[in-house]
mmCIF file of the N, C-alpha and C atoms, coordinates in Angstrom:
data_MODEL
# 
_entry.id   MODEL 
# 
loop_
_atom_site.group_PDB 
_atom_site.id 
_atom_site.type_symbol 
_atom_site.label_atom_id 
_atom_site.label_alt_id 
_atom_site.label_comp_id 
_atom_site.label_asym_id 
_atom_site.label_entity_id 
_atom_site.label_seq_id 
_atom_site.pdbx_PDB_ins_code 
_atom_site.Cartn_x 
_atom_site.Cartn_y 
_atom_site.Cartn_z 
_atom_site.occupancy 
_atom_site.B_iso_or_equiv 
_atom_site.pdbx_formal_charge 
_atom_site.auth_seq_id 
_atom_site.auth_comp_id 
_atom_site.auth_asym_id 
_atom_site.auth_atom_id 
_atom_site.pdbx_PDB_model_num 
ATOM 1   N N  . UNK A 1 1  ? 152.106 86.625  117.933 1.00 0.00 ? 1  UNK A N  1 
ATOM 2   C CA . UNK A 1 1  ? 152.163 86.417  116.496 1.00 0.00 ? 1  UNK A CA 1 
ATOM 3   C C  . UNK A 1 1  ? 153.529 86.864  115.982 1.00 0.00 ? 1  UNK A C  1 
ATOM 4   N N  . UNK A 1 2  ? 154.053 86.164  114.985 1.00 0.00 ? 2  UNK A N  1 
ATOM 5   C CA . UNK A 1 2  ? 155.376 86.464  114.435 1.00 0.00 ? 2  UNK A CA 1 
ATOM 6   C C  . UNK A 1 2  ? 155.360 87.628  113.466 1.00 0.00 ? 2  UNK A C  1 
ATOM 7   N N  . UNK A 1 3  ? 156.480 87.773  112.811 1.00 0.00 ? 3  UNK A N  1 
ATOM 8   C CA . UNK A 1 3  ? 156.622 88.838  111.823 1.00 0.00 ? 3  UNK A CA 1 
ATOM 9   C C  . UNK A 1 3  ? 155.766 88.571  110.602 1.00 0.00 ? 3  UNK A C  1 
ATOM 10  N N  . UNK A 1 4  ? 155.406 89.635  109.924 1.00 0.00 ? 4  UNK A N  1 
ATOM 11  C CA . UNK A 1 4  ? 154.685 89.513  108.660 1.00 0.00 ? 4  UNK A CA 1 
ATOM 12  C C  . UNK A 1 4  ? 155.617 88.920  107.601 1.00 0.00 ? 4  UNK A C  1 
ATOM 13  N N  . UNK A 1 5  ? 155.029 88.228  106.634 1.00 0.00 ? 5  UNK A N  1 
ATOM 14  C CA . UNK A 1 5  ? 155.777 87.665  105.516 1.00 0.00 ? 5  UNK A CA 1 
ATOM 15  C C  . UNK A 1 5  ? 155.269 88.318  104.244 1.00 0.00 ? 5  UNK A C  1 
ATOM 16  N N  . UNK A 1 6  ? 156.201 88.842  103.438 1.00 0.00 ? 6  UNK A N  1 
ATOM 17  C CA . UNK A 1 6  ? 155.846 89.489  102.174 1.00 0.00 ? 6  UNK A CA 1 
ATOM 18  C C  . UNK A 1 6  ? 155.815 88.440  101.068 1.00 0.00 ? 6  UNK A C  1 
ATOM 19  N N  . UNK A 1 7  ? 154.696 88.375  100.338 1.00 0.00 ? 7  UNK A N  1 
ATOM 20  C CA . UNK A 1 7  ? 154.552 87.497  99.178  1.00 0.00 ? 7  UNK A CA 1 
ATOM 21  C C  . UNK A 1 7  ? 154.692 88.365  97.933  1.00 0.00 ? 7  UNK A C  1 
ATOM 22  N N  . UNK A 1 8  ? 155.598 87.978  97.035  1.00 0.00 ? 8  UNK A N  1 
ATOM 23  C CA . UNK A 1 8  ? 155.801 88.709  95.779  1.00 0.00 ? 8  UNK A CA 1 
ATOM 24  C C  . UNK A 1 8  ? 155.491 87.777  94.613  1.00 0.00 ? 8  UNK A C  1 
ATOM 25  N N  . UNK A 1 9  ? 154.734 88.295  93.650  1.00 0.00 ? 9  UNK A N  1 
ATOM 26  C CA . UNK A 1 9  ? 154.347 87.530  92.467  1.00 0.00 ? 9  UNK A CA 1 
ATOM 27  C C  . UNK A 1 9  ? 154.993 88.193  91.251  1.00 0.00 ? 9  UNK A C  1 
ATOM 28  N N  . UNK A 1 10 ? 155.896 87.472  90.605  1.00 0.00 ? 10 UNK A N  1 
ATOM 29  C CA . UNK A 1 10 ? 156.640 87.969  89.439  1.00 0.00 ? 10 UNK A CA 1 
ATOM 30  C C  . UNK A 1 10 ? 155.912 87.544  88.166  1.00 0.00 ? 10 UNK A C  1 
ATOM 31  N N  . UNK A 1 11 ? 155.533 88.524  87.345  1.00 0.00 ? 11 UNK A N  1 
ATOM 32  C CA . UNK A 1 11 ? 154.726 88.263  86.158  1.00 0.00 ? 11 UNK A CA 1 
ATOM 33  C C  . UNK A 1 11 ? 155.583 88.311  84.888  1.00 0.00 ? 11 UNK A C  1 
ATOM 34  N N  . UNK A 1 12 ? 155.098 87.667  83.841  1.00 0.00 ? 12 UNK A N  1 
ATOM 35  C CA . UNK A 1 12 ? 155.822 87.642  82.569  1.00 0.00 ? 12 UNK A CA 1 
ATOM 36  C C  . UNK A 1 12 ? 155.912 89.022  81.923  1.00 0.00 ? 12 UNK A C  1 
ATOM 37  N N  . UNK A 1 13 ? 155.021 89.949  82.275  1.00 0.00 ? 13 UNK A N  1 
ATOM 38  C CA . UNK A 1 13 ? 155.075 91.293  81.688  1.00 0.00 ? 13 UNK A CA 1 
ATOM 39  C C  . UNK A 1 13 ? 156.051 92.207  82.430  1.00 0.00 ? 13 UNK A C  1 
ATOM 40  N N  . UNK A 1 14 ? 156.768 91.669  83.433  1.00 0.00 ? 14 UNK A N  1 
ATOM 41  C CA . UNK A 1 14 ? 157.747 92.449  84.173  1.00 0.00 ? 14 UNK A CA 1 
ATOM 42  C C  . UNK A 1 14 ? 157.230 93.052  85.474  1.00 0.00 ? 14 UNK A C  1 
ATOM 43  N N  . UNK A 1 15 ? 155.927 93.034  85.688  1.00 0.00 ? 15 UNK A N  1 
ATOM 44  C CA . UNK A 1 15 ? 155.375 93.566  86.937  1.00 0.00 ? 15 UNK A CA 1 
ATOM 45  C C  . UNK A 1 15 ? 155.637 92.601  88.081  1.00 0.00 ? 15 UNK A C  1 
ATOM 46  N N  . UNK A 1 16 ? 155.783 93.170  89.275  1.00 0.00 ? 16 UNK A N  1 
ATOM 47  C CA . UNK A 1 16 ? 155.892 92.392  90.503  1.00 0.00 ? 16 UNK A CA 1 
ATOM 48  C C  . UNK A 1 16 ? 154.821 92.927  91.452  1.00 0.00 ? 16 UNK A C  1 
ATOM 49  N N  . UNK A 1 17 ? 153.916 92.058  91.857  1.00 0.00 ? 17 UNK A N  1 
ATOM 50  C CA . UNK A 1 17 ? 152.874 92.427  92.811  1.00 0.00 ? 17 UNK A CA 1 
ATOM 51  C C  . UNK A 1 17 ? 153.251 91.853  94.167  1.00 0.00 ? 17 UNK A C  1 
ATOM 52  N N  . UNK A 1 18 ? 152.977 92.607  95.240  1.00 0.00 ? 18 UNK A N  1 
ATOM 53  C CA . UNK A 1 18 ? 153.329 92.110  96.560  1.00 0.00 ? 18 UNK A CA 1 
ATOM 54  C C  . UNK A 1 18 ? 152.278 92.495  97.587  1.00 0.00 ? 18 UNK A C  1 
ATOM 55  N N  . UNK A 1 19 ? 152.208 91.660  98.621  1.00 0.00 ? 19 UNK A N  1 
ATOM 56  C CA . UNK A 1 19 ? 151.327 91.914  99.760  1.00 0.00 ? 19 UNK A CA 1 
ATOM 57  C C  . UNK A 1 19 ? 151.885 91.139  100.950 1.00 0.00 ? 19 UNK A C  1 
ATOM 58  N N  . UNK A 1 20 ? 151.366 91.403  102.143 1.00 0.00 ? 20 UNK A N  1 
ATOM 59  C CA . UNK A 1 20 ? 151.848 90.742  103.352 1.00 0.00 ? 20 UNK A CA 1 
ATOM 60  C C  . UNK A 1 20 ? 150.780 89.835  103.942 1.00 0.00 ? 20 UNK A C  1 
ATOM 61  N N  . UNK A 1 21 ? 151.245 88.731  104.546 1.00 0.00 ? 21 UNK A N  1 
ATOM 62  C CA . UNK A 1 21 ? 150.385 87.824  105.298 1.00 0.00 ? 21 UNK A CA 1 
ATOM 63  C C  . UNK A 1 21 ? 150.975 87.668  106.700 1.00 0.00 ? 21 UNK A C  1 
ATOM 64  N N  . UNK A 1 22 ? 150.222 87.036  107.597 1.00 0.00 ? 22 UNK A N  1 
ATOM 65  C CA . UNK A 1 22 ? 150.595 86.987  109.009 1.00 0.00 ? 22 UNK A CA 1 
ATOM 66  C C  . UNK A 1 22 ? 151.599 85.910  109.397 1.00 0.00 ? 22 UNK A C  1 
ATOM 67  N N  . UNK A 1 23 ? 151.856 84.925  108.519 1.00 0.00 ? 23 UNK A N  1 
ATOM 68  C CA . UNK A 1 23 ? 152.733 83.831  108.932 1.00 0.00 ? 23 UNK A CA 1 
ATOM 69  C C  . UNK A 1 23 ? 153.345 83.126  107.726 1.00 0.00 ? 23 UNK A C  1 
ATOM 70  N N  . UNK A 1 24 ? 154.379 82.337  107.990 1.00 0.00 ? 24 UNK A N  1 
ATOM 71  C CA . UNK A 1 24 ? 154.986 81.519  106.938 1.00 0.00 ? 24 UNK A CA 1 
ATOM 72  C C  . UNK A 1 24 ? 153.988 80.488  106.416 1.00 0.00 ? 24 UNK A C  1 
ATOM 73  N N  . UNK A 1 25 ? 153.179 79.937  107.302 1.00 0.00 ? 25 UNK A N  1 
ATOM 74  C CA . UNK A 1 25 ? 152.178 78.944  106.887 1.00 0.00 ? 25 UNK A CA 1 
ATOM 75  C C  . UNK A 1 25 ? 151.186 79.557  105.895 1.00 0.00 ? 25 UNK A C  1 
ATOM 76  N N  . UNK A 1 26 ? 150.705 80.768  106.191 1.00 0.00 ? 26 UNK A N  1 
ATOM 77  C CA . UNK A 1 26 ? 149.787 81.447  105.268 1.00 0.00 ? 26 UNK A CA 1 
ATOM 78  C C  . UNK A 1 26 ? 150.483 81.762  103.948 1.00 0.00 ? 26 UNK A C  1 
ATOM 79  N N  . UNK A 1 27 ? 151.740 82.186  104.014 1.00 0.00 ? 27 UNK A N  1 
ATOM 80  C CA . UNK A 1 27 ? 152.494 82.486  102.790 1.00 0.00 ? 27 UNK A CA 1 
ATOM 81  C C  . UNK A 1 27 ? 152.604 81.238  101.921 1.00 0.00 ? 27 UNK A C  1 
ATOM 82  N N  . UNK A 1 28 ? 152.934 80.111  102.539 1.00 0.00 ? 28 UNK A N  1 
ATOM 83  C CA . UNK A 1 28 ? 153.049 78.844  101.806 1.00 0.00 ? 28 UNK A CA 1 
ATOM 84  C C  . UNK A 1 28 ? 151.722 78.478  101.149 1.00 0.00 ? 28 UNK A C  1 
ATOM 85  N N  . UNK A 1 29 ? 150.620 78.628  101.882 1.00 0.00 ? 29 UNK A N  1 
ATOM 86  C CA . UNK A 1 29 ? 149.293 78.339  101.325 1.00 0.00 ? 29 UNK A CA 1 
ATOM 87  C C  . UNK A 1 29 ? 148.958 79.257  100.157 1.00 0.00 ? 29 UNK A C  1 
ATOM 88  N N  . UNK A 1 30 ? 149.236 80.547  100.312 1.00 0.00 ? 30 UNK A N  1 
ATOM 89  C CA . UNK A 1 30 ? 148.975 81.511  99.238  1.00 0.00 ? 30 UNK A CA 1 
ATOM 90  C C  . UNK A 1 30 ? 149.811 81.180  97.997  1.00 0.00 ? 30 UNK A C  1 
ATOM 91  N N  . UNK A 1 31 ? 151.089 80.884  98.209  1.00 0.00 ? 31 UNK A N  1 
ATOM 92  C CA . UNK A 1 31 ? 151.978 80.575  97.091  1.00 0.00 ? 31 UNK A CA 1 
ATOM 93  C C  . UNK A 1 31 ? 151.469 79.352  96.328  1.00 0.00 ? 31 UNK A C  1 
ATOM 94  N N  . UNK A 1 32 ? 151.049 78.326  97.044  1.00 0.00 ? 32 UNK A N  1 
ATOM 95  C CA . UNK A 1 32 ? 150.526 77.115  96.422  1.00 0.00 ? 32 UNK A CA 1 
ATOM 96  C C  . UNK A 1 32 ? 149.301 77.432  95.566  1.00 0.00 ? 32 UNK A C  1 
ATOM 97  N N  . UNK A 1 33 ? 148.379 78.210  96.104  1.00 0.00 ? 33 UNK A N  1 
ATOM 98  C CA . UNK A 1 33 ? 147.157 78.560  95.367  1.00 0.00 ? 33 UNK A CA 1 
ATOM 99  C C  . UNK A 1 33 ? 147.464 79.434  94.151  1.00 0.00 ? 33 UNK A C  1 
ATOM 100 N N  . UNK A 1 34 ? 148.407 80.367  94.286  1.00 0.00 ? 34 UNK A N  1 
ATOM 101 C CA . UNK A 1 34 ? 148.767 81.244  93.164  1.00 0.00 ? 34 UNK A CA 1 
ATOM 102 C C  . UNK A 1 34 ? 149.340 80.421  92.014  1.00 0.00 ? 34 UNK A C  1 
ATOM 103 N N  . UNK A 1 35 ? 150.256 79.510  92.324  1.00 0.00 ? 35 UNK A N  1 
ATOM 104 C CA . UNK A 1 35 ? 150.853 78.676  91.283  1.00 0.00 ? 35 UNK A CA 1 
ATOM 105 C C  . UNK A 1 35 ? 149.804 77.763  90.650  1.00 0.00 ? 35 UNK A C  1 
ATOM 106 N N  . UNK A 1 36 ? 148.884 77.270  91.459  1.00 0.00 ? 36 UNK A N  1 
ATOM 107 C CA . UNK A 1 36 ? 147.861 76.340  90.975  1.00 0.00 ? 36 UNK A CA 1 
ATOM 108 C C  . UNK A 1 36 ? 146.776 77.019  90.144  1.00 0.00 ? 36 UNK A C  1 
ATOM 109 N N  . UNK A 1 37 ? 146.273 78.159  90.631  1.00 0.00 ? 37 UNK A N  1 
ATOM 110 C CA . UNK A 1 37 ? 145.080 78.731  89.987  1.00 0.00 ? 37 UNK A CA 1 
ATOM 111 C C  . UNK A 1 37 ? 145.278 80.129  89.419  1.00 0.00 ? 37 UNK A C  1 
ATOM 112 N N  . UNK A 1 38 ? 146.462 80.726  89.580  1.00 0.00 ? 38 UNK A N  1 
ATOM 113 C CA . UNK A 1 38 ? 146.706 82.062  89.065  1.00 0.00 ? 38 UNK A CA 1 
ATOM 114 C C  . UNK A 1 38 ? 146.651 83.114  90.164  1.00 0.00 ? 38 UNK A C  1 
ATOM 115 N N  . UNK A 1 39 ? 146.815 84.364  89.774  1.00 0.00 ? 39 UNK A N  1 
ATOM 116 C CA . UNK A 1 39 ? 146.875 85.476  90.721  1.00 0.00 ? 39 UNK A CA 1 
ATOM 117 C C  . UNK A 1 39 ? 145.726 86.435  90.469  1.00 0.00 ? 39 UNK A C  1 
ATOM 118 N N  . UNK A 1 40 ? 145.004 86.776  91.535  1.00 0.00 ? 40 UNK A N  1 
ATOM 119 C CA . UNK A 1 40 ? 143.876 87.708  91.444  1.00 0.00 ? 40 UNK A CA 1 
ATOM 120 C C  . UNK A 1 40 ? 144.224 88.983  92.194  1.00 0.00 ? 40 UNK A C  1 
ATOM 121 N N  . UNK A 1 41 ? 143.814 90.121  91.616  1.00 0.00 ? 41 UNK A N  1 
ATOM 122 C CA . UNK A 1 41 ? 144.032 91.402  92.297  1.00 0.00 ? 41 UNK A CA 1 
ATOM 123 C C  . UNK A 1 41 ? 142.953 92.394  91.913  1.00 0.00 ? 41 UNK A C  1 
ATOM 124 N N  . UNK A 1 42 ? 142.670 93.320  92.833  1.00 0.00 ? 42 UNK A N  1 
ATOM 125 C CA . UNK A 1 42 ? 141.742 94.411  92.541  1.00 0.00 ? 42 UNK A CA 1 
ATOM 126 C C  . UNK A 1 42 ? 142.519 95.492  91.810  1.00 0.00 ? 42 UNK A C  1 
ATOM 127 N N  . UNK A 1 43 ? 142.139 95.760  90.562  1.00 0.00 ? 43 UNK A N  1 
ATOM 128 C CA . UNK A 1 43 ? 142.805 96.805  89.783  1.00 0.00 ? 43 UNK A CA 1 
ATOM 129 C C  . UNK A 1 43 ? 142.325 98.184  90.208  1.00 0.00 ? 43 UNK A C  1 
ATOM 130 N N  . UNK A 1 44 ? 141.041 98.279  90.529  1.00 0.00 ? 44 UNK A N  1 
ATOM 131 C CA . UNK A 1 44 ? 140.446 99.500  91.056  1.00 0.00 ? 44 UNK A CA 1 
ATOM 132 C C  . UNK A 1 44 ? 139.180 99.104  91.809  1.00 0.00 ? 44 UNK A C  1 
ATOM 133 N N  . UNK A 1 45 ? 138.377 100.062 92.200  1.00 0.00 ? 45 UNK A N  1 
ATOM 134 C CA . UNK A 1 45 ? 137.181 99.777  92.997  1.00 0.00 ? 45 UNK A CA 1 
ATOM 135 C C  . UNK A 1 45 ? 136.205 98.817  92.314  1.00 0.00 ? 45 UNK A C  1 
ATOM 136 N N  . UNK A 1 46 ? 136.183 98.804  90.988  1.00 0.00 ? 46 UNK A N  1 
ATOM 137 C CA . UNK A 1 46 ? 135.173 98.041  90.261  1.00 0.00 ? 46 UNK A CA 1 
ATOM 138 C C  . UNK A 1 46 ? 135.725 96.914  89.406  1.00 0.00 ? 46 UNK A C  1 
ATOM 139 N N  . UNK A 1 47 ? 137.022 96.647  89.470  1.00 0.00 ? 47 UNK A N  1 
ATOM 140 C CA . UNK A 1 47 ? 137.619 95.685  88.550  1.00 0.00 ? 47 UNK A CA 1 
ATOM 141 C C  . UNK A 1 47 ? 138.497 94.681  89.286  1.00 0.00 ? 47 UNK A C  1 
ATOM 142 N N  . UNK A 1 48 ? 138.175 93.404  89.092  1.00 0.00 ? 48 UNK A N  1 
ATOM 143 C CA . UNK A 1 48 ? 139.007 92.310  89.579  1.00 0.00 ? 48 UNK A CA 1 
ATOM 144 C C  . UNK A 1 48 ? 139.725 91.711  88.379  1.00 0.00 ? 48 UNK A C  1 
ATOM 145 N N  . UNK A 1 49 ? 141.041 91.554  88.476  1.00 0.00 ? 49 UNK A N  1 
ATOM 146 C CA . UNK A 1 49 ? 141.844 90.977  87.396  1.00 0.00 ? 49 UNK A CA 1 
ATOM 147 C C  . UNK A 1 49 ? 142.352 89.625  87.868  1.00 0.00 ? 49 UNK A C  1 
ATOM 148 N N  . UNK A 1 50 ? 142.264 88.617  87.011  1.00 0.00 ? 50 UNK A N  1 
ATOM 149 C CA . UNK A 1 50 ? 142.739 87.274  87.334  1.00 0.00 ? 50 UNK A CA 1 
ATOM 150 C C  . UNK A 1 50 ? 143.749 86.856  86.283  1.00 0.00 ? 50 UNK A C  1 
ATOM 151 N N  . UNK A 1 51 ? 145.009 86.718  86.693  1.00 0.00 ? 51 UNK A N  1 
ATOM 152 C CA . UNK A 1 51 ? 146.074 86.290  85.798  1.00 0.00 ? 51 UNK A CA 1 
ATOM 153 C C  . UNK A 1 51 ? 146.192 84.773  85.864  1.00 0.00 ? 51 UNK A C  1 
ATOM 154 N N  . UNK A 1 52 ? 146.095 84.067  84.736  1.00 0.00 ? 52 UNK A N  1 
ATOM 155 C CA . UNK A 1 52 ? 146.245 82.612  84.763  1.00 0.00 ? 52 UNK A CA 1 
ATOM 156 C C  . UNK A 1 52 ? 147.694 82.213  85.072  1.00 0.00 ? 52 UNK A C  1 
ATOM 157 N N  . UNK A 1 53 ? 147.904 80.966  85.530  1.00 0.00 ? 53 UNK A N  1 
ATOM 158 C CA . UNK A 1 53 ? 149.238 80.534  85.955  1.00 0.00 ? 53 UNK A CA 1 
ATOM 159 C C  . UNK A 1 53 ? 150.342 80.715  84.910  1.00 0.00 ? 53 UNK A C  1 
ATOM 160 N N  . UNK A 1 54 ? 150.025 80.619  83.643  1.00 0.00 ? 54 UNK A N  1 
ATOM 161 C CA . UNK A 1 54 ? 151.074 80.731  82.619  1.00 0.00 ? 54 UNK A CA 1 
ATOM 162 C C  . UNK A 1 54 ? 151.690 82.133  82.545  1.00 0.00 ? 54 UNK A C  1 
ATOM 163 N N  . UNK A 1 55 ? 151.089 83.131  83.208  1.00 0.00 ? 55 UNK A N  1 
ATOM 164 C CA . UNK A 1 55 ? 151.648 84.476  83.232  1.00 0.00 ? 55 UNK A CA 1 
ATOM 165 C C  . UNK A 1 55 ? 152.494 84.743  84.474  1.00 0.00 ? 55 UNK A C  1 
ATOM 166 N N  . UNK A 1 56 ? 152.706 83.721  85.297  1.00 0.00 ? 56 UNK A N  1 
ATOM 167 C CA . UNK A 1 56 ? 153.475 83.863  86.530  1.00 0.00 ? 56 UNK A CA 1 
ATOM 168 C C  . UNK A 1 56 ? 154.834 83.204  86.344  1.00 0.00 ? 56 UNK A C  1 
ATOM 169 N N  . UNK A 1 57 ? 155.908 83.975  86.562  1.00 0.00 ? 57 UNK A N  1 
ATOM 170 C CA . UNK A 1 57 ? 157.264 83.436  86.474  1.00 0.00 ? 57 UNK A CA 1 
ATOM 171 C C  . UNK A 1 57 ? 157.677 82.746  87.767  1.00 0.00 ? 57 UNK A C  1 
ATOM 172 N N  . UNK A 1 58 ? 157.403 83.413  88.895  1.00 0.00 ? 58 UNK A N  1 
ATOM 173 C CA . UNK A 1 58 ? 157.734 82.831  90.193  1.00 0.00 ? 58 UNK A CA 1 
ATOM 174 C C  . UNK A 1 58 ? 156.957 83.548  91.280  1.00 0.00 ? 58 UNK A C  1 
ATOM 175 N N  . UNK A 1 59 ? 156.911 82.910  92.443  1.00 0.00 ? 59 UNK A N  1 
ATOM 176 C CA . UNK A 1 59 ? 156.307 83.494  93.634  1.00 0.00 ? 59 UNK A CA 1 
ATOM 177 C C  . UNK A 1 59 ? 157.340 83.366  94.747  1.00 0.00 ? 59 UNK A C  1 
ATOM 178 N N  . UNK A 1 60 ? 157.540 84.457  95.491  1.00 0.00 ? 60 UNK A N  1 
ATOM 179 C CA . UNK A 1 60 ? 158.600 84.503  96.491  1.00 0.00 ? 60 UNK A CA 1 
ATOM 180 C C  . UNK A 1 60 ? 158.023 84.990  97.823  1.00 0.00 ? 60 UNK A C  1 
ATOM 181 N N  . UNK A 1 61 ? 158.513 84.424  98.936  1.00 0.00 ? 61 UNK A N  1 
ATOM 182 C CA . UNK A 1 61 ? 158.096 84.863  100.272 1.00 0.00 ? 61 UNK A CA 1 
ATOM 183 C C  . UNK A 1 61 ? 159.331 85.230  101.085 1.00 0.00 ? 61 UNK A C  1 
ATOM 184 N N  . UNK A 1 62 ? 159.318 86.414  101.713 1.00 0.00 ? 62 UNK A N  1 
ATOM 185 C CA . UNK A 1 62 ? 160.427 86.840  102.568 1.00 0.00 ? 62 UNK A CA 1 
ATOM 186 C C  . UNK A 1 62 ? 159.885 87.629  103.759 1.00 0.00 ? 62 UNK A C  1 
ATOM 187 N N  . UNK A 1 63 ? 160.478 87.545  104.928 1.00 0.00 ? 63 UNK A N  1 
ATOM 188 C CA . UNK A 1 63 ? 161.479 86.547  105.309 1.00 0.00 ? 63 UNK A CA 1 
ATOM 189 C C  . UNK A 1 63 ? 160.817 85.186  105.500 1.00 0.00 ? 63 UNK A C  1 
ATOM 190 N N  . UNK A 1 64 ? 161.554 84.146  105.231 1.00 0.00 ? 64 UNK A N  1 
ATOM 191 C CA . UNK A 1 64 ? 161.049 82.783  105.362 1.00 0.00 ? 64 UNK A CA 1 
ATOM 192 C C  . UNK A 1 64 ? 162.150 81.944  105.975 1.00 0.00 ? 64 UNK A C  1 
ATOM 193 N N  . UNK A 1 65 ? 161.949 81.493  107.196 1.00 0.00 ? 65 UNK A N  1 
ATOM 194 C CA . UNK A 1 65 ? 163.035 80.854  107.951 1.00 0.00 ? 65 UNK A CA 1 
ATOM 195 C C  . UNK A 1 65 ? 162.919 79.347  108.059 1.00 0.00 ? 65 UNK A C  1 
ATOM 196 N N  . UNK A 1 66 ? 161.724 78.788  107.933 1.00 0.00 ? 66 UNK A N  1 
ATOM 197 C CA . UNK A 1 66 ? 161.578 77.393  108.325 1.00 0.00 ? 66 UNK A CA 1 
ATOM 198 C C  . UNK A 1 66 ? 161.309 76.405  107.222 1.00 0.00 ? 66 UNK A C  1 
ATOM 199 N N  . UNK A 1 67 ? 161.683 75.169  107.503 1.00 0.00 ? 67 UNK A N  1 
ATOM 200 C CA . UNK A 1 67 ? 161.144 74.026  106.823 1.00 0.00 ? 67 UNK A CA 1 
ATOM 201 C C  . UNK A 1 67 ? 161.676 73.586  105.475 1.00 0.00 ? 67 UNK A C  1 
ATOM 202 N N  . UNK A 1 68 ? 162.660 74.223  104.917 1.00 0.00 ? 68 UNK A N  1 
ATOM 203 C CA . UNK A 1 68 ? 163.129 73.817  103.591 1.00 0.00 ? 68 UNK A CA 1 
ATOM 204 C C  . UNK A 1 68 ? 164.646 73.734  103.558 1.00 0.00 ? 68 UNK A C  1 
ATOM 205 N N  . UNK A 1 69 ? 165.154 72.974  102.605 1.00 0.00 ? 69 UNK A N  1 
ATOM 206 C CA . UNK A 1 69 ? 166.596 72.836  102.427 1.00 0.00 ? 69 UNK A CA 1 
ATOM 207 C C  . UNK A 1 69 ? 167.178 74.115  101.839 1.00 0.00 ? 69 UNK A C  1 
ATOM 208 N N  . UNK A 1 70 ? 168.377 74.441  102.238 1.00 0.00 ? 70 UNK A N  1 
ATOM 209 C CA . UNK A 1 70 ? 169.098 75.572  101.659 1.00 0.00 ? 70 UNK A CA 1 
ATOM 210 C C  . UNK A 1 70 ? 169.879 75.060  100.450 1.00 0.00 ? 70 UNK A C  1 
ATOM 211 N N  . UNK A 1 71 ? 169.259 75.117  99.291  1.00 0.00 ? 71 UNK A N  1 
ATOM 212 C CA . UNK A 1 71 ? 169.922 74.620  98.088  1.00 0.00 ? 71 UNK A CA 1 
ATOM 213 C C  . UNK A 1 71 ? 170.785 75.697  97.467  1.00 0.00 ? 71 UNK A C  1 
ATOM 214 N N  . UNK A 1 72 ? 171.530 75.347  96.427  1.00 0.00 ? 72 UNK A N  1 
ATOM 215 C CA . UNK A 1 72 ? 172.381 76.304  95.725  1.00 0.00 ? 72 UNK A CA 1 
ATOM 216 C C  . UNK A 1 72 ? 172.395 75.950  94.245  1.00 0.00 ? 72 UNK A C  1 
ATOM 217 N N  . UNK A 1 73 ? 172.689 76.937  93.422  1.00 0.00 ? 73 UNK A N  1 
ATOM 218 C CA . UNK A 1 73 ? 172.805 76.724  91.980  1.00 0.00 ? 73 UNK A CA 1 
ATOM 219 C C  . UNK A 1 73 ? 174.141 76.050  91.716  1.00 0.00 ? 73 UNK A C  1 
ATOM 220 N N  . UNK A 1 74 ? 174.120 74.961  90.925  1.00 0.00 ? 74 UNK A N  1 
ATOM 221 C CA . UNK A 1 74 ? 175.362 74.229  90.664  1.00 0.00 ? 74 UNK A CA 1 
ATOM 222 C C  . UNK A 1 74 ? 175.747 74.234  89.189  1.00 0.00 ? 74 UNK A C  1 
ATOM 223 N N  . UNK A 1 75 ? 174.933 74.856  88.345  1.00 0.00 ? 75 UNK A N  1 
ATOM 224 C CA . UNK A 1 75 ? 175.310 74.918  86.926  1.00 0.00 ? 75 UNK A CA 1 
ATOM 225 C C  . UNK A 1 75 ? 174.977 76.270  86.338  1.00 0.00 ? 75 UNK A C  1 
# 
C-alpha cells in the first residue's frame, strides 16, 4: 500500500478540517462527495455536524502525484 493522502477541507468560517485516507483514489472519491454533498464530522461523542456545500471554499489532497495536468495561474 502507498503513502497516506491528507484531505483538507477549507471552510468559509476560516476553519480547516483534515484527515488521512489510504490512497489517491480514495482521496479523489472523498473530495468529489464533499463538494457534491457537503462535509460531515463528529463534533463530539454525541454530535454529528453536516456542513452544506456552500460553506466549503475548497478541498485539497496532498501528496497527490497522479493523473492531472500541472496548470498555473496566468492572470
